[in-house]
C-alpha positions as CSV (number, residue, x, y, z in Angstrom):
1,M,0.1,0.1,-0.2
2,H,1.4,3.2,-0.9
3,L,0.5,6.9,0.3
4,I,-0.3,9.0,-2.7
5,S,-0.4,12.2,-1.2
6,I,-0.6,14.2,2.3
7,R,-1.9,17.3,0.4
8,N,-5.5,17.1,1.4
9,L,-4.6,16.4,5.1
10,R,-2.2,19.1,5.2
11,A,-4.8,21.3,3.8
12,D,-7.4,20.0,6.2
13,A,-4.8,20.6,9.3
14,A,-4.6,24.3,8.0
15,I,-8.8,24.6,8.8
16,Y,-8.6,22.3,11.6
17,P,-5.6,23.0,13.7
18,D,-6.3,21.0,16.5
19,A,-6.0,18.0,14.0
20,I,-2.4,18.7,13.1
21,K,-0.7,16.5,16.1
22,S,-2.9,13.4,15.1
23,I,-2.3,13.8,11.2
24,N,1.2,14.1,11.8
25,H,1.2,10.7,14.0
26,W,-0.8,9.0,11.3
27,Y,1.5,10.4,8.7
28,T,4.5,9.1,10.3
29,T,3.0,5.8,11.0
30,V,2.0,5.4,7.4
31,K,5.2,6.2,5.9
32,K,7.0,3.6,8.5
33,S,4.7,0.8,7.9
34,Q,5.2,-2.3,5.2
35,W,1.6,-3.2,4.9
36,Q,0.9,-5.6,2.0
37,N,-3.3,-6.1,2.8
38,L,-5.8,-4.6,4.7
39,E,-5.3,-7.1,7.6
40,D,-1.8,-5.6,8.0
41,V,-3.5,-2.3,8.4
42,R,-5.9,-3.6,10.9
43,E,-3.3,-4.8,13.3
44,I,-2.9,-0.9,14.0
45,Y,-5.9,0.5,12.9
46,R,-8.7,-2.0,13.9
47,D,-11.6,-0.3,12.1
48,A,-10.0,0.2,8.6
49,E,-12.1,-0.1,5.9
50,A,-10.8,-0.8,2.3
51,V,-11.8,1.9,-0.6
52,E,-12.2,1.5,-4.3
53,K,-10.1,3.5,-6.4
């Protein structure tokens, strides 16, 4: 799995400054991860759902 862009998250963080810390933490986690499938993601984020492209 790949994170394509954080641009939208950064834009949202500008609107909702209380979310900046959470967004940055999430981004750091995603960048370090070696997820191969949804079950790998759910080891950290148990409520994660698949999204169609």
